Residue, then its C-alpha position, 0 to 999 in steps of 0.5 A: x847922886x854918886x851912883x848916877x854919876x858912876x852910871x854916866x857914859x864916859x863919852x870922852x873916854x870912848x872918843x879917845x879910844x876911837x881916836x887912838x884906834x883910828x890914828x893907829x889904823x890910818x897912820x901907823x902911829x898914835x899922834x893926837x895932834x894937828x898936822x902941818x899941811x903947808x906942802x901937802x894936799x889936805x886929804x886923809x891919805x896925807x894925815x900921817x905925813x902932816x903929823x910927822x911934819x908937825x913933830x919934826x918942826x916942833x923938835x927942830x925948836x929944841x935947845x941944843x944939848x942933851x936935855x931933861x924934858x918935862x912933857x906936859x900932857x904927853x898924848x900917847x907918848x909918841x913925842x916922848x919916844x922921839x925925844x928919848x931916841x934923840x938922847x933926852x931924859x923925859x918925864x911925862x905928865x898925863x892925867x888919863x889912865x888910858x893915855x898913861x898906859x900908851x905912854x908906857x908902851x910907846x916910850x918905855x924909857x920915859x918916866x910917866x906921872x899919871x896925874x894932873x899938871x896942877x898936882x905934880x909936886x915937881x922933881x926938877x930942875x928941868x931944861x925944857x917944859x914942853x906943851x904940845x897941844x896941852x897948854x889949853x887944858x892947864x889953868x892959865x894962872x898955873x901953867x907958865x908960873x909952875x914951869x918957871x919954878x921947875x926950870x933950871x937957870x936959862x931953861x926953856x918953855x915951848x908951847x904949841x897950841x890953839x889960842x882964842x883970838x877974840x875975833x870969833x863971829x857971833x854966828x860961829x860955834x866954838x872950834x879949836x880951843x885954848x886960852x884967850x890970846x891977850x891973857x896969855x901974853x899978859x901972863x908971859x909979860x908978868x914972868x921972868x921969860x924972854x920970848x925967843x920965837x913966836x910963830x903963827x901956824x894957823x893956816x898950816x894946821x887949819x886943814x886938820x879941822x876939815x880932815x877931822x870933820x870928814x871922819x866925824x861926818x862919816x861916822x855920824x851919817x852911819x849912826x843916822x842910817x842905823x837909827x833909821x833902820x832900827x826905827x823902821x824895823x825894830x822900833x822897840x829896840x830903838x826906843x830902849x836904846x834912845x832911853x838909855x842914851x838920854x839917861x846916861x848922857x846929859x842933854x848938853x853933852x848929847x847936843x855937843x856930840x850931835x854937832x860934832x858928828x854932823x860937823x856943824x860949824x866945824x871947818x878950817x875957815x871957822x877955825x881961822x876966824x876963831x883961833x890963832x895956833x902959835x908955836x912959842x919958845x921962851x927962856x927963863x931969865 
């Protein structure tokens, strides 16, 4: 069993590497977050500008003064690099070894902790705990409560992420992600936190889904064309590759990848129906 697990293809890692390479080629940076499209035409050429608008807006919510910041799930370190340039002291928590390496490259002034947030022992106190599209990957019962423990008196938490709205049409496939929004607010109310800002950015970030789907569709169509050519001219090679694919990737994962590559059910309209994208700023009382 252990050997079988070792031989499974890590499709998430492959997808991450492709995403980083594509982002770097297209925008010149390694941002892995949505963009803000309020004043931009939703097209691939504007992706970098939209992501920069997102970062600028996010950094505009920082408390005043020089801060000690815990960047939880810091992506490839682009945001941490900006924070360092502003004079802040930054610790990054990132569980991916690939992303940890990029964080060390992009934000050499930051201290990188290659581990899950749940396993972080804490070297506080921090003035700010920052979740930029990482909160959805943290168990809800631990995310905010752990931060409260590590914050200095009067410290802040900023969460920018997707939340499930509970209004998803029954025929719509999941797109976006995140914790159920009513459970999130219940967790906030149970902790010594004051909500200073609650901003709904759903409409501004939604076009990012269409941009992503466009890229995935192009990649998916290319794979279909290659598969057709192999089936016609190299059927034996195609059968071998298909067998390896089925052995290395479980059925549920294969179906998920196929849906994503064909952009099935992934659009800004479905995203709006399924999710709320919130920017929330809280202060420890």
